[in-house]
PDB file of N, H, CA, C and O in Angstrom:
ATOM      1  N   UNK A   1      50.493  10.222  98.887  1.00  0.00           N
ATOM      2  CA  UNK A   1      50.273   9.990 100.167  1.00  0.00           C
ATOM      3  C   UNK A   1      49.688   8.555 100.583  1.00  0.00           C
ATOM      4  O   UNK A   1      48.704   8.095 100.002  1.00  0.00           O
ATOM      5  N   UNK A   2      50.348   7.864 101.629  1.00  0.00           N
ATOM      6  H   UNK A   2      51.147   8.237 102.100  1.00  0.00           H
ATOM      7  CA  UNK A   2      49.821   6.615 102.146  1.00  0.00           C
ATOM      8  C   UNK A   2      49.516   6.639 103.503  1.00  0.00           C
ATOM      9  O   UNK A   2      50.229   7.273 104.280  1.00  0.00           O
ATOM     10  N   UNK A   3      48.393   5.928 103.932  1.00  0.00           N
ATOM     11  H   UNK A   3      47.814   5.413 103.300  1.00  0.00           H
ATOM     12  CA  UNK A   3      48.135   5.814 105.196  1.00  0.00           C
ATOM     13  C   UNK A   3      48.268   4.222 105.788  1.00  0.00           C
ATOM     14  O   UNK A   3      47.851   3.226 105.196  1.00  0.00           O
ATOM     15  N   UNK A   4      48.866   4.235 106.934  1.00  0.00           N
ATOM     16  H   UNK A   4      49.205   5.043 107.414  1.00  0.00           H
ATOM     17  CA  UNK A   4      49.192   2.764 107.508  1.00  0.00           C
ATOM     18  C   UNK A   4      48.701   2.796 109.065  1.00  0.00           C
ATOM     19  O   UNK A   4      48.469   3.849 109.659  1.00  0.00           O
ATOM     20  N   UNK A   5      48.597   1.727 109.540  1.00  0.00           N
ATOM     21  H   UNK A   5      48.786   0.872 109.057  1.00  0.00           H
ATOM     22  CA  UNK A   5      48.215   1.773 110.840  1.00  0.00           C
ATOM     23  C   UNK A   5      48.130   0.203 111.534  1.00  0.00           C
ATOM     24  O   UNK A   5      48.388  -0.825 110.907  1.00  0.00           O
ATOM     25  N   UNK A   6      47.776   0.248 112.743  1.00  0.00           N
ATOM     26  H   UNK A   6      47.566   1.082 113.252  1.00  0.00           H
ATOM     27  CA  UNK A   6      47.592  -1.093 113.404  1.00  0.00           C
ATOM     28  C   UNK A   6      46.265  -1.194 113.953  1.00  0.00           C
ATOM     29  O   UNK A   6      45.702  -0.188 114.387  1.00  0.00           O
ATOM     30  N   UNK A   7      45.657  -2.460 113.970  1.00  0.00           N
ATOM     31  H   UNK A   7      46.114  -3.276 113.617  1.00  0.00           H
ATOM     32  CA  UNK A   7      44.389  -2.647 114.589  1.00  0.00           C
ATOM     33  C   UNK A   7      44.655  -2.685 116.119  1.00  0.00           C
ATOM     34  O   UNK A   7      45.588  -3.279 116.659  1.00  0.00           O
ATOM     35  N   UNK A   8      43.646  -1.925 116.756  1.00  0.00           N
ATOM     36  H   UNK A   8      42.888  -1.442 116.318  1.00  0.00           H
ATOM     37  CA  UNK A   8      43.902  -2.011 118.337  1.00  0.00           C
ATOM     38  C   UNK A   8      43.786  -3.363 118.856  1.00  0.00           C
ATOM     39  O   UNK A   8      44.430  -3.683 119.855  1.00  0.00           O
ATOM     40  N   UNK A   9      42.890  -4.324 118.162  1.00  0.00           N
ATOM     41  H   UNK A   9      42.367  -4.064 117.350  1.00  0.00           H
ATOM     42  CA  UNK A   9      42.710  -5.459 118.598  1.00  0.00           C
ATOM     43  C   UNK A   9      43.753  -6.507 118.100  1.00  0.00           C
ATOM     44  O   UNK A   9      43.498  -7.697 118.288  1.00  0.00           O
ATOM     45  N   UNK A  10      44.784  -6.184 117.545  1.00  0.00           N
ATOM     46  H   UNK A  10      44.991  -5.218 117.392  1.00  0.00           H
ATOM     47  CA  UNK A  10      45.607  -7.061 116.617  1.00  0.00           C
ATOM     48  C   UNK A  10      46.207  -8.106 117.555  1.00  0.00           C
ATOM     49  O   UNK A  10      46.541  -7.535 118.593  1.00  0.00           O
ATOM     50  N   UNK A  11      46.461  -9.348 117.596  1.00  0.00           N
ATOM     51  H   UNK A  11      46.189  -9.812 116.752  1.00  0.00           H
ATOM     52  CA  UNK A  11      46.907 -10.182 118.319  1.00  0.00           C
ATOM     53  C   UNK A  11      48.551 -10.081 118.114  1.00  0.00           C
ATOM     54  O   UNK A  11      49.314 -10.290 119.057  1.00  0.00           O
ATOM     55  N   UNK A  12      48.969  -9.773 116.916  1.00  0.00           N
ATOM     56  H   UNK A  12      48.349  -9.603 116.150  1.00  0.00           H
ATOM     57  CA  UNK A  12      50.351  -9.649 116.866  1.00  0.00           C
ATOM     58  C   UNK A  12      50.830  -8.493 115.827  1.00  0.00           C
ATOM     59  O   UNK A  12      50.796  -8.653 114.607  1.00  0.00           O
ATOM     60  N   UNK A  13      51.249  -7.388 116.425  1.00  0.00           N
ATOM     61  H   UNK A  13      51.277  -7.258 117.417  1.00  0.00           H
ATOM     62  CA  UNK A  13      51.657  -6.038 115.972  1.00  0.00           C
ATOM     63  C   UNK A  13      52.925  -6.420 115.102  1.00  0.00           C
ATOM     64  O   UNK A  13      53.224  -5.688 114.158  1.00  0.00           O
ATOM     65  N   UNK A  14      53.617  -7.451 115.367  1.00  0.00           N
ATOM     66  H   UNK A  14      53.375  -8.045 116.134  1.00  0.00           H
ATOM     67  CA  UNK A  14      54.992  -7.777 114.801  1.00  0.00           C
ATOM     68  C   UNK A  14      54.669  -8.040 113.386  1.00  0.00           C
ATOM     69  O   UNK A  14      55.652  -8.054 112.644  1.00  0.00           O
ATOM     70  N   UNK A  15      53.353  -8.283 112.758  1.00  0.00           N
ATOM     71  H   UNK A  15      52.555  -8.272 113.361  1.00  0.00           H
ATOM     72  CA  UNK A  15      53.176  -8.632 111.544  1.00  0.00           C
ATOM     73  C   UNK A  15      53.328  -7.266 110.782  1.00  0.00           C
ATOM     74  O   UNK A  15      53.107  -7.437 109.583  1.00  0.00           O
ATOM     75  N   UNK A  16      53.567  -6.257 111.026  1.00  0.00           N
ATOM     76  H   UNK A  16      53.747  -6.119 112.000  1.00  0.00           H
ATOM     77  CA  UNK A  16      53.485  -4.845 110.848  1.00  0.00           C
ATOM     78  C   UNK A  16      52.294  -4.129 110.486  1.00  0.00           C
ATOM     79  O   UNK A  16      51.201  -4.607 110.789  1.00  0.00           O
ATOM     80  N   UNK A  17      52.374  -3.109 109.912  1.00  0.00           N
ATOM     81  H   UNK A  17      53.262  -2.720 109.666  1.00  0.00           H
ATOM     82  CA  UNK A  17      51.171  -2.307 109.698  1.00  0.00           C
ATOM     83  C   UNK A  17      50.344  -2.557 108.603  1.00  0.00           C
ATOM     84  O   UNK A  17      50.923  -3.013 107.617  1.00  0.00           O
ATOM     85  N   UNK A  18      49.119  -2.374 108.517  1.00  0.00           N
ATOM     86  H   UNK A  18      48.649  -2.003 109.318  1.00  0.00           H
ATOM     87  CA  UNK A  18      48.249  -2.527 107.311  1.00  0.00           C
ATOM     88  C   UNK A  18      47.966  -1.220 106.628  1.00  0.00           C
ATOM     89  O   UNK A  18      47.918  -0.189 107.299  1.00  0.00           O
ATOM     90  N   UNK A  19      47.780  -1.206 105.356  1.00  0.00           N
ATOM     91  H   UNK A  19      47.819  -2.043 104.811  1.00  0.00           H
ATOM     92  CA  UNK A  19      47.329  -0.018 104.573  1.00  0.00           C
ATOM     93  C   UNK A  19      45.944   0.223 104.964  1.00  0.00           C
ATOM     94  O   UNK A  19      45.133  -0.685 105.146  1.00  0.00           O
ATOM     95  N   UNK A  20      45.691   1.465 105.090  1.00  0.00           N
ATOM     96  H   UNK A  20      46.349   2.203 104.942  1.00  0.00           H
ATOM     97  CA  UNK A  20      44.230   2.117 105.399  1.00  0.00           C
ATOM     98  C   UNK A  20      43.795   2.899 104.306  1.00  0.00           C
ATOM     99  O   UNK A  20      44.508   3.560 103.551  1.00  0.00           O
ATOM    100  N   UNK A  21      42.402   2.752 104.278  1.00  0.00           N
ATOM    101  H   UNK A  21      41.823   2.215 104.891  1.00  0.00           H
ATOM    102  CA  UNK A  21      41.911   3.568 103.085  1.00  0.00           C
ATOM    103  C   UNK A  21      41.181   4.905 103.825  1.00  0.00           C
ATOM    104  O   UNK A  21      40.723   5.840 103.169  1.00  0.00           O
ATOM    105  N   UNK A  22      41.160   4.851 104.967  1.00  0.00           N
ATOM    106  H   UNK A  22      41.533   4.091 105.500  1.00  0.00           H
ATOM    107  CA  UNK A  22      40.513   6.019 105.747  1.00  0.00           C
ATOM    108  C   UNK A  22      41.009   6.205 106.799  1.00  0.00           C
ATOM    109  O   UNK A  22      41.478   5.207 107.345  1.00  0.00           O
ATOM    110  N   UNK A  23      41.116   7.535 107.519  1.00  0.00           N
ATOM    111  H   UNK A  23      40.735   8.346 107.075  1.00  0.00           H
ATOM    112  CA  UNK A  23      41.462   7.759 108.768  1.00  0.00           C
ATOM    113  C   UNK A  23      40.542   8.668 109.385  1.00  0.00           C
ATOM    114  O   UNK A  23      39.984   9.475 108.642  1.00  0.00           O
ATOM    115  N   UNK A  24      40.268   8.682 110.682  1.00  0.00           N
ATOM    116  H   UNK A  24      40.722   8.027 111.285  1.00  0.00           H
ATOM    117  CA  UNK A  24      39.249   9.558 111.283  1.00  0.00           C
ATOM    118  C   UNK A  24      39.888  10.134 112.454  1.00  0.00           C
ATOM    119  O   UNK A  24      40.295   9.425 113.374  1.00  0.00           O
ATOM    120  N   UNK A  25      40.002  11.572 112.445  1.00  0.00           N
ATOM    121  H   UNK A  25      39.672  12.148 111.697  1.00  0.00           H
ATOM    122  CA  UNK A  25      40.731  12.091 113.787  1.00  0.00           C
ATOM    123  C   UNK A  25      39.729  12.573 114.702  1.00  0.00           C
ATOM    124  O   UNK A  25      38.836  13.285 114.243  1.00  0.00           O
ATOM    125  N   UNK A  26      39.744  12.275 115.993  1.00  0.00           N
ATOM    126  H   UNK A  26      40.469  11.696 116.366  1.00  0.00           H
ATOM    127  CA  UNK A  26      38.875  12.687 116.995  1.00  0.00           C
ATOM    128  C   UNK A  26      39.677  13.398 117.874  1.00  0.00           C
ATOM    129  O   UNK A  26      40.440  12.909 118.707  1.00  0.00           O
ATOM    130  N   UNK A  27      39.436  14.795 117.614  1.00  0.00           N
ATOM    131  H   UNK A  27      38.816  15.193 116.937  1.00  0.00           H
ATOM    132  CA  UNK A  27      40.272  15.662 118.503  1.00  0.00           C
ATOM    133  C   UNK A  27      39.599  17.021 118.608  1.00  0.00           C
ATOM    134  O   UNK A  27      38.664  17.413 117.910  1.00  0.00           O
ATOM    135  N   UNK A  28      40.259  17.734 119.660  1.00  0.00           N
ATOM    136  H   UNK A  28      41.018  17.416 120.228  1.00  0.00           H
ATOM    137  CA  UNK A  28      39.585  19.046 120.040  1.00  0.00           C
ATOM    138  C   UNK A  28      40.265  20.020 119.005  1.00  0.00           C
ATOM    139  O   UNK A  28      41.213  19.685 118.294  1.00  0.00           O
ATOM    140  N   UNK A  29      39.682  21.245 119.003  1.00  0.00           N
ATOM    141  H   UNK A  29      38.913  21.517 119.580  1.00  0.00           H
ATOM    142  CA  UNK A  29      40.394  22.346 118.232  1.00  0.00           C
ATOM    143  C   UNK A  29      41.828  22.432 118.669  1.00  0.00           C
ATOM    144  O   UNK A  29      42.734  22.529 117.841  1.00  0.00           O
ATOM    145  N   UNK A  30      42.042  22.397 119.959  1.00  0.00           N
ATOM    146  H   UNK A  30      41.306  22.318 120.632  1.00  0.00           H
ATOM    147  CA  UNK A  30      43.548  22.811 120.291  1.00  0.00           C
ATOM    148  C   UNK A  30      44.410  21.558 119.851  1.00  0.00           C
ATOM    149  O   UNK A  30      45.517  21.783 119.360  1.00  0.00           O
ATOM    150  N   UNK A  31      44.045  20.457 119.971  1.00  0.00           N
ATOM    151  H   UNK A  31      43.146  20.274 120.370  1.00  0.00           H
ATOM    152  CA  UNK A  31      44.659  19.284 119.520  1.00  0.00           C
ATOM    153  C   UNK A  31      44.889  19.260 117.970  1.00  0.00           C
ATOM    154  O   UNK A  31      45.926  18.699 117.614  1.00  0.00           O
ATOM    155  N   UNK A  32      44.053  19.801 116.958  1.00  0.00           N
ATOM    156  H   UNK A  32      43.211  20.256 117.248  1.00  0.00           H
ATOM    157  CA  UNK A  32      44.098  19.829 115.891  1.00  0.00           C
ATOM    158  C   UNK A  32      45.344  20.846 115.416  1.00  0.00           C
ATOM    159  O   UNK A  32      46.181  20.628 114.540  1.00  0.00           O
ATOM    160  N   UNK A  33      45.198  22.050 116.289  1.00  0.00           N
ATOM    161  H   UNK A  33      44.518  22.228 117.001  1.00  0.00           H
ATOM    162  CA  UNK A  33      46.053  23.125 115.794  1.00  0.00           C
ATOM    163  C   UNK A  33      47.650  22.761 116.263  1.00  0.00           C
ATOM    164  O   UNK A  33      48.645  23.260 115.736  1.00  0.00           O
ATOM    165  N   UNK A  34      47.662  21.836 117.306  1.00  0.00           N
ATOM    166  H   UNK A  34      46.854  21.430 117.733  1.00  0.00           H
ATOM    167  CA  UNK A  34      49.119  21.463 117.622  1.00  0.00           C
ATOM    168  C   UNK A  34      49.496  20.402 116.732  1.00  0.00           C
ATOM    169  O   UNK A  34      50.701  20.254 116.526  1.00  0.00           O
ATOM    170  N   UNK A  35      48.661  19.626 116.157  1.00  0.00           N
ATOM    171  H   UNK A  35      47.683  19.747 116.324  1.00  0.00           H
ATOM    172  CA  UNK A  35      49.091  18.684 115.086  1.00  0.00           C
ATOM    173  C   UNK A  35      49.416  19.570 113.705  1.00  0.00           C
ATOM    174  O   UNK A  35      50.422  19.389 113.019  1.00  0.00           O
ATOM    175  N   UNK A  36      48.559  20.387 113.473  1.00  0.00           N
ATOM    176  H   UNK A  36      47.742  20.534 114.030  1.00  0.00           H
ATOM    177  CA  UNK A  36      48.967  21.271 112.362  1.00  0.00           C
ATOM    178  C   UNK A  36      50.228  21.811 112.397  1.00  0.00           C
ATOM    179  O   UNK A  36      50.953  21.769 111.404  1.00  0.00           O
ATOM    180  N   UNK A  37      50.670  22.459 113.732  1.00  0.00           N
ATOM    181  H   UNK A  37      50.081  22.493 114.539  1.00  0.00           H
ATOM    182  CA  UNK A  37      52.018  23.034 113.825  1.00  0.00           C
ATOM    183  C   UNK A  37      53.078  21.974 113.566  1.00  0.00           C
ATOM    184  O   UNK A  37      54.041  22.231 112.844  1.00  0.00           O
ATOM    185  N   UNK A  38      52.893  20.611 114.230  1.00  0.00           N
ATOM    186  H   UNK A  38      52.111  20.403 114.816  1.00  0.00           H
ATOM    187  CA  UNK A  38      53.814  19.548 114.035  1.00  0.00           C
ATOM    188  C   UNK A  38      54.103  19.273 112.617  1.00  0.00           C
ATOM    189  O   UNK A  38      55.245  19.108 112.186  1.00  0.00           O
ATOM    190  N   UNK A  39      52.922  19.226 111.834  1.00  0.00           N
ATOM    191  H   UNK A  39      51.995  19.360 112.184  1.00  0.00           H
ATOM    192  CA  UNK A  39      53.126  18.826 110.505  1.00  0.00           C
ATOM    193  C   UNK A  39      53.721  19.845 109.575  1.00  0.00           C
ATOM    194  O   UNK A  39      54.293  19.489 108.545  1.00  0.00           O
ATOM    195  N   UNK A  40      53.598  21.081 109.913  1.00  0.00           N
ATOM    196  H   UNK A  40      53.133  21.370 110.750  1.00  0.00           H
ATOM    197  CA  UNK A  40      54.231  22.137 109.164  1.00  0.00           C
ATOM    198  C   UNK A  40      55.756  22.276 109.488  1.00  0.00           C
ATOM    199  O   UNK A  40      56.574  22.500 108.596  1.00  0.00           O
ATOM    200  N   UNK A  41      56.113  22.130 110.844  1.00  0.00           N
ATOM    201  H   UNK A  41      55.449  21.948 111.569  1.00  0.00           H
ATOM    202  CA  UNK A  41      57.459  21.963 111.319  1.00  0.00           C
ATOM    203  C   UNK A  41      58.339  20.883 110.701  1.00  0.00           C
ATOM    204  O   UNK A  41      59.514  21.047 110.371  1.00  0.00           O
ATOM    205  N   UNK A  42      57.583  19.679 110.574  1.00  0.00           N
ATOM    206  H   UNK A  42      56.629  19.545 110.842  1.00  0.00           H
ATOM    207  CA  UNK A  42      58.081  18.404 110.163  1.00  0.00           C
ATOM    208  C   UNK A  42      58.299  18.655 108.606  1.00  0.00           C
ATOM    209  O   UNK A  42      59.278  18.149 108.058  1.00  0.00           O
ATOM    210  N   UNK A  43      57.536  19.312 108.002  1.00  0.00           N
ATOM    211  H   UNK A  43      56.740  19.723 108.447  1.00  0.00           H
ATOM    212  CA  UNK A  43      57.692  19.428 106.453  1.00  0.00           C
ATOM    213  C   UNK A  43      58.790  20.335 106.309  1.00  0.00           C
ATOM    214  O   UNK A  43      59.531  20.142 105.346  1.00  0.00           O
ATOM    215  N   UNK A  44      59.068  21.406 107.178  1.00  0.00           N
ATOM    216  H   UNK A  44      58.466  21.563 107.961  1.00  0.00           H
ATOM    217  CA  UNK A  44      60.379  22.271 107.072  1.00  0.00           C
ATOM    218  C   UNK A  44      61.579  21.179 107.219  1.00  0.00           C
ATOM    219  O   UNK A  44      62.481  21.121 106.383  1.00  0.00           O
ATOM    220  N   UNK A  45      61.523  20.430 108.206  1.00  0.00           N
ATOM    221  H   UNK A  45      60.791  20.477 108.885  1.00  0.00           H
ATOM    222  CA  UNK A  45      62.689  19.506 108.389  1.00  0.00           C
ATOM    223  C   UNK A  45      62.831  18.459 107.433  1.00  0.00           C
ATOM    224  O   UNK A  45      63.948  17.952 107.336  1.00  0.00           O
ATOM    225  N   UNK A  46      61.835  18.007 106.651  1.00  0.00           N
ATOM    226  H   UNK A  46      60.927  18.419 106.730  1.00  0.00           H
ATOM    227  CA  UNK A  46      61.978  17.238 105.448  1.00  0.00           C
ATOM    228  C   UNK A  46      62.740  18.027 104.359  1.00  0.00           C
ATOM    229  O   UNK A  46      63.686  17.557 103.726  1.00  0.00           O
ATOM    230  N   UNK A  47      62.243  19.262 104.203  1.00  0.00           N
ATOM    231  H   UNK A  47      61.474  19.644 104.717  1.00  0.00           H
ATOM    232  CA  UNK A  47      62.837  20.032 103.002  1.00  0.00           C
ATOM    233  C   UNK A  47      64.487  20.235 103.452  1.00  0.00           C
ATOM    234  O   UNK A  47      65.411  19.972 102.682  1.00  0.00           O
ATOM    235  N   UNK A  48      64.638  20.654 104.579  1.00  0.00           N
ATOM    236  H   UNK A  48      63.888  20.867 105.205  1.00  0.00           H
ATOM    237  CA  UNK A  48      66.203  20.898 105.111  1.00  0.00           C
ATOM    238  C   UNK A  48      66.963  19.651 105.040  1.00  0.00           C
ATOM    239  O   UNK A  48      68.071  19.617 104.506  1.00  0.00           O
ATOM    240  N   UNK A  49      66.297  18.425 105.660  1.00  0.00           N
ATOM    241  H   UNK A  49      65.396  18.452 106.094  1.00  0.00           H
ATOM    242  CA  UNK A  49      67.247  17.304 105.611  1.00  0.00           C
ATOM    243  C   UNK A  49      67.283  16.450 104.481  1.00  0.00           C
ATOM    244  O   UNK A  49      68.223  15.665 104.356  1.00  0.00           O
ATOM    245  N   UNK A  50      66.262  16.513 103.541  1.00  0.00           N
ATOM    246  H   UNK A  50      65.498  17.151 103.642  1.00  0.00           H
ATOM    247  CA  UNK A  50      66.097  15.673 102.348  1.00  0.00           C
ATOM    248  C   UNK A  50      66.139  14.114 102.525  1.00  0.00           C
ATOM    249  O   UNK A  50      65.414  13.538 103.336  1.00  0.00           O
ATOM    250  N   UNK A  51      66.917  13.556 101.821  1.00  0.00           N
ATOM    251  H   UNK A  51      67.507  14.025 101.162  1.00  0.00           H
ATOM    252  CA  UNK A  51      66.837  12.097 102.010  1.00  0.00           C
ATOM    253  C   UNK A  51      67.326  11.441 103.567  1.00  0.00           C
ATOM    254  O   UNK A  51      67.258  10.256 103.891  1.00  0.00           O
ATOM    255  N   UNK A  52      67.780  12.469 104.319  1.00  0.00           N
ATOM    256  H   UNK A  52      67.836  13.432 104.056  1.00  0.00           H
ATOM    257  CA  UNK A  52      68.416  11.914 105.577  1.00  0.00           C
ATOM    258  C   UNK A  52      67.264  12.053 106.563  1.00  0.00           C
ATOM    259  O   UNK A  52      67.380  11.665 107.726  1.00  0.00           O
ATOM    260  N   UNK A  53      66.165  12.603 106.097  1.00  0.00           N
ATOM    261  H   UNK A  53      66.071  12.919 105.153  1.00  0.00           H
ATOM    262  CA  UNK A  53      64.975  12.620 106.998  1.00  0.00           C
ATOM    263  C   UNK A  53      64.468  11.284 107.115  1.00  0.00           C
ATOM    264  O   UNK A  53      64.429  10.735 106.014  1.00  0.00           O
ATOM    265  N   UNK A  54      64.025  10.495 108.159  1.00  0.00           N
ATOM    266  H   UNK A  54      64.057  10.941 109.053  1.00  0.00           H
ATOM    267  CA  UNK A  54      63.419   9.385 108.354  1.00  0.00           C
ATOM    268  C   UNK A  54      62.060   9.338 108.727  1.00  0.00           C
ATOM    269  O   UNK A  54      61.180   8.964 107.951  1.00  0.00           O
ATOM    270  N   UNK A  55      61.843   9.730 109.963  1.00  0.00           N
ATOM    271  H   UNK A  55      62.558  10.034 110.593  1.00  0.00           H
ATOM    272  CA  UNK A  55      60.546   9.605 110.574  1.00  0.00           C
ATOM    273  C   UNK A  55      60.634  10.553 111.926  1.00  0.00           C
ATOM    274  O   UNK A  55      61.720  11.014 112.277  1.00  0.00           O
ATOM    275  N   UNK A  56      59.534  10.787 112.590  1.00  0.00           N
ATOM    276  H   UNK A  56      58.652  10.412 112.305  1.00  0.00           H
ATOM    277  CA  UNK A  56      59.277  11.365 113.805  1.00  0.00           C
ATOM    278  C   UNK A  56      58.036  11.123 114.357  1.00  0.00           C
ATOM    279  O   UNK A  56      57.071  10.891 113.629  1.00  0.00           O
ATOM    280  N   UNK A  57      57.950  11.150 115.535  1.00  0.00           N
ATOM    281  H   UNK A  57      58.734  11.338 116.126  1.00  0.00           H
ATOM    282  CA  UNK A  57      56.737  10.803 116.310  1.00  0.00           C
ATOM    283  C   UNK A  57      56.031  12.202 117.002  1.00  0.00           C
ATOM    284  O   UNK A  57      56.757  12.969 117.634  1.00  0.00           O
ATOM    285  N   UNK A  58      54.789  12.442 116.867  1.00  0.00           N
ATOM    286  H   UNK A  58      54.199  11.819 116.353  1.00  0.00           H
ATOM    287  CA  UNK A  58      54.361  13.538 117.256  1.00  0.00           C
ATOM    288  C   UNK A  58      54.478  13.682 118.854  1.00  0.00           C
ATOM    289  O   UNK A  58      54.720  14.754 119.408  1.00  0.00           O
ATOM    290  N   UNK A  59      54.282  12.522 119.488  1.00  0.00           N
ATOM    291  H   UNK A  59      54.085  11.651 119.038  1.00  0.00           H
ATOM    292  CA  UNK A  59      54.320  12.513 121.080  1.00  0.00           C
ATOM    293  C   UNK A  59      55.774  13.011 121.490  1.00  0.00           C
ATOM    294  O   UNK A  59      55.855  13.756 122.468  1.00  0.00           O
ATOM    295  N   UNK A  60      56.717  12.713 120.929  1.00  0.00           N
ATOM    296  H   UNK A  60      56.652  12.109 120.135  1.00  0.00           H
ATOM    297  CA  UNK A  60      58.175  13.126 121.106  1.00  0.00           C
ATOM    298  C   UNK A  60      58.390  14.600 120.828  1.00  0.00           C
ATOM    299  O   UNK A  60      59.326  15.137 121.420  1.00  0.00           O
ATOM    300  N   UNK A  61      57.668  15.305 120.029  1.00  0.00           N
ATOM    301  H   UNK A  61      56.908  14.869 119.548  1.00  0.00           H
ATOM    302  CA  UNK A  61      57.625  16.678 119.531  1.00  0.00           C
ATOM    303  C   UNK A  61      56.849  17.481 120.244  1.00  0.00           C
ATOM    304  O   UNK A  61      57.298  18.602 120.482  1.00  0.00           O
ATOM    305  N   UNK A  62      55.600  17.143 120.724  1.00  0.00           N
ATOM    306  H   UNK A  62      55.236  16.233 120.531  1.00  0.00           H
ATOM    307  CA  UNK A  62      54.551  18.060 121.357  1.00  0.00           C
ATOM    308  C   UNK A  62      54.169  17.388 122.632  1.00  0.00           C
ATOM    309  O   UNK A  62      53.685  16.257 122.593  1.00  0.00           O
ATOM    310  N   UNK A  63      54.334  17.939 123.623  1.00  0.00           N
ATOM    311  H   UNK A  63      54.727  18.858 123.655  1.00  0.00           H
ATOM    312  CA  UNK A  63      53.742  17.463 124.995  1.00  0.00           C
ATOM    313  C   UNK A  63      52.217  17.381 124.947  1.00  0.00           C
ATOM    314  O   UNK A  63      51.576  18.067 124.151  1.00  0.00           O
ATOM    315  N   UNK A  64      51.749  16.692 125.648  1.00  0.00           N
ATOM    316  H   UNK A  64      52.269  16.134 126.295  1.00  0.00           H
ATOM    317  CA  UNK A  64      50.322  16.438 125.638  1.00  0.00           C
ATOM    318  C   UNK A  64      49.865  15.305 124.850  1.00  0.00           C
ATOM    319  O   UNK A  64      48.663  15.044 124.892  1.00  0.00           O
ATOM    320  N   UNK A  65      50.712  14.523 124.070  1.00  0.00           N
ATOM    321  H   UNK A  65      51.689  14.734 124.036  1.00  0.00           H
ATOM    322  CA  UNK A  65      50.357  13.442 123.124  1.00  0.00           C
ATOM    323  C   UNK A  65      50.826  11.993 123.697  1.00  0.00           C
ATOM    324  O   UNK A  65      50.563  10.943 123.111  1.00  0.00           O
ATOM    325  N   UNK A  66      51.564  12.070 124.936  1.00  0.00           N
ATOM    326  H   UNK A  66      51.777  12.923 125.412  1.00  0.00           H
ATOM    327  CA  UNK A  66      52.090  11.056 125.416  1.00  0.00           C
ATOM    328  C   UNK A  66      51.370   9.820 125.677  1.00  0.00           C
ATOM    329  O   UNK A  66      51.916   8.718 125.710  1.00  0.00           O
ATOM    330  N   UNK A  67      49.915  10.066 125.894  1.00  0.00           N
ATOM    331  H   UNK A  67      49.471  10.962 125.867  1.00  0.00           H
ATOM    332  CA  UNK A  67      48.902   8.872 126.233  1.00  0.00           C
ATOM    333  C   UNK A  67      48.149   8.643 125.049  1.00  0.00           C
ATOM    334  O   UNK A  67      47.242   7.815 125.132  1.00  0.00           O
ATOM    335  N   UNK A  68      48.373   9.289 123.822  1.00  0.00           N
ATOM    336  H   UNK A  68      49.109   9.962 123.755  1.00  0.00           H
ATOM    337  CA  UNK A  68      47.594   9.258 122.765  1.00  0.00           C
ATOM    338  C   UNK A  68      47.994   8.109 121.785  1.00  0.00           C
ATOM    339  O   UNK A  68      49.139   7.669 121.890  1.00  0.00           O
ATOM    340  N   UNK A  69      47.251   7.640 120.948  1.00  0.00           N
ATOM    341  H   UNK A  69      46.321   7.997 120.863  1.00  0.00           H
ATOM    342  CA  UNK A  69      47.674   6.725 119.805  1.00  0.00           C
ATOM    343  C   UNK A  69      48.905   7.544 119.289  1.00  0.00           C
ATOM    344  O   UNK A  69      49.039   8.764 119.192  1.00  0.00           O
ATOM    345  N   UNK A  70      49.905   6.361 118.936  1.00  0.00           N
ATOM    346  H   UNK A  70      49.797   5.370 119.014  1.00  0.00           H
ATOM    347  CA  UNK A  70      50.943   6.944 118.384  1.00  0.00           C
ATOM    348  C   UNK A  70      50.883   7.498 116.904  1.00  0.00           C
ATOM    349  O   UNK A  70      50.394   6.787 116.026  1.00  0.00           O
ATOM    350  N   UNK A  71      51.392   8.808 116.604  1.00  0.00           N
ATOM    351  H   UNK A  71      51.789   9.386 117.317  1.00  0.00           H
ATOM    352  CA  UNK A  71      51.142   9.304 115.282  1.00  0.00           C
ATOM    353  C   UNK A  71      52.511   9.391 114.904  1.00  0.00           C
ATOM    354  O   UNK A  71      53.296  10.082 115.552  1.00  0.00           O
ATOM    355  N   UNK A  72      52.837   8.771 113.949  1.00  0.00           N
ATOM    356  H   UNK A  72      52.199   8.210 113.422  1.00  0.00           H
ATOM    357  CA  UNK A  72      54.433   8.840 113.196  1.00  0.00           C
ATOM    358  C   UNK A  72      54.189   9.166 111.897  1.00  0.00           C
ATOM    359  O   UNK A  72      53.290   8.689 111.206  1.00  0.00           O
ATOM    360  N   UNK A  73      55.265  10.258 111.453  1.00  0.00           N
ATOM    361  H   UNK A  73      55.996  10.646 112.015  1.00  0.00           H
ATOM    362  CA  UNK A  73      55.214  10.788 110.199  1.00  0.00           C
ATOM    363  C   UNK A  73      56.504  10.254 109.613  1.00  0.00           C
ATOM    364  O   UNK A  73      57.573  10.369 110.214  1.00  0.00           O
ATOM    365  N   UNK A  74      56.377   9.603 108.300  1.00  0.00           N
ATOM    366  H   UNK A  74      55.509   9.509 107.812  1.00  0.00           H
ATOM    367  CA  UNK A  74      57.211   9.350 107.652  1.00  0.00           C
ATOM    368  C   UNK A  74      57.522   9.987 106.295  1.00  0.00           C
ATOM    369  O   UNK A  74      56.545  10.276 105.604  1.00  0.00           O
ATOM    370  N   UNK A  75      58.886  10.278 105.760  1.00  0.00           N
ATOM    371  H   UNK A  75      59.680  10.044 106.322  1.00  0.00           H
ATOM    372  CA  UNK A  75      58.973  10.770 104.431  1.00  0.00           C
ATOM    373  C   UNK A  75      58.718   9.768 103.381  1.00  0.00           C
ATOM    374  O   UNK A  75      59.212   8.640 103.413  1.00  0.00           O
ATOM    375  N   UNK A  76      57.857  10.244 102.353  1.00  0.00           N
ATOM    376  H   UNK A  76      57.457  11.160 102.327  1.00  0.00           H
ATOM    377  CA  UNK A  76      57.598   9.495 101.296  1.00  0.00           C
ATOM    378  C   UNK A  76      58.718   9.324 100.302  1.00  0.00           C
ATOM    379  O   UNK A  76      59.352  10.321  99.956  1.00  0.00           O
ATOM    380  N   UNK A  77      58.952   8.366  99.911  1.00  0.00           N
ATOM    381  H   UNK A  77      58.437   7.557 100.192  1.00  0.00           H
ATOM    382  CA  UNK A  77      60.022   7.859  98.937  1.00  0.00           C
ATOM    383  C   UNK A  77      59.708   8.133  97.427  1.00  0.00           C
ATOM    384  O   UNK A  77      60.497   7.769  96.556  1.00  0.00           O
TER     385      UNK A  77
END
């Protein structure tokens, strides 16, 4: 597993994401359960799609996360 992200204060996000050594989630129990369901469903889609699976966004799959920071899941190669 690898973690990547963007600095909220970054002047130029076009430079691409940076590798992260740590991630801290600040969330409610309800949000954590929704994220867990999203991750479990995404794992099933990865298994079913294999190499055709690319990525998906939490906000596209679970309502209530539209105004949250973008949470993107990518398949490991």
